[in-house]
C-alpha positions in Angstrom: -8.8 -6.8 -6.4 -11.2 -6.8 -3.5 -13.0 -3.6 -2.8 -12.6 -3.7 1.0 -8.8 -4.3 0.7 -8.6 -1.4 -1.8 -10.6 0.9 0.5 -8.5 -0.1 3.5 -5.3 0.7 1.7 -6.7 4.0 0.4 -7.7 5.0 3.9 -4.2 4.0 5.2 -2.6 6.3 2.6 -5.0 9.2 3.3 -5.2 9.0 7.1 -2.1 7.2 8.5 0.4 9.0 6.3 -1.2 12.4 7.1 -0.4 13.5 3.6 -2.0 16.2 1.5 -3.0 13.7 -1.1 -6.2 14.4 -3.0 -8.5 11.4 -2.3 -9.7 11.3 -5.9 -6.0 10.8 -7.0 -5.8 7.5 -5.1 -6.7 4.8 -7.5 -5.7 1.2 -7.8 -3.2 1.9 -10.6 -1.7 5.3 -9.7 2.0 5.0 -8.9 2.8 5.6 -5.3 6.1 7.2 -6.0 7.2 9.8 -8.7 4.7 10.5 -11.3 1.9 9.6 -9.0 1.2 10.2 -5.3 4.8 11.2 -4.7 5.3 9.2 -1.5 8.9 9.2 -0.2 10.7 6.3 1.5 9.6 7.4 5.0 6.0 7.4 4.0 6.3 4.0 2.4 7.9 2.6 5.6 5.0 4.0 7.6 2.6 2.5 5.1 4.3 -0.9 5.3 4.0 -0.9 9.1 0.3 0.1 8.9 -0.4 -2.6 6.3 1.3 -5.3 8.5 -0.8 -4.2 11.5 -4.1 -3.8 9.7 -3.9 -7.0 7.6 -2.1 -9.2 10.1 0.8 -9.9 7.7 4.5 -9.9 8.0 6.5 -9.1 4.9 9.8 -10.8 4.3 12.9 -9.0 3.2 12.4 -10.3 -0.4 9.1 -8.5 -0.5 10.7 -5.0 -0.4 11.0 -4.7 -4.1 9.8 -1.6 -5.9 7.4 -3.6 -8.1 5.6 -4.9 -4.9 4.8 -1.3 -3.9 4.4 0.3 -7.3 0.7 0.9 -6.8 -2.3 -0.3 -4.7 -2.9 -3.3 -7.0 0.6 -4.5 -6.4 0.2 -4.2 -2.7 -3.1 -6.1 -2.8 -1.4 -8.9 -4.7 1.4 -9.0 -2.0 -1.1 -9.0 0.8 -3.2 -11.8 -0.9 -0.1 -14.0 -1.1 0.2 -13.9 2.7 -3.5 -14.2 3.4 -3.8 -17.2 1.1 -0.8 -18.9 2.7 -2.2 -18.4 6.2 
């Protein structure tokens, strides 16, 4: 995991989603959905659009699997797949 990528994703979650999430709760492994940050499908859609814009990636339909958005580490792996391919 790269620290800048983690920090960028954390900032997207905290600022772009305009949620009331405790910044200390956002870790690389905390689940984004139930039992973790409690994001809903609308928040995840906003997050996906922000990720694509921020990181210059375009996710494919196959990427929208729960395991790819389970936590920040999973998102970093997905982003890395596209940045490595570019």
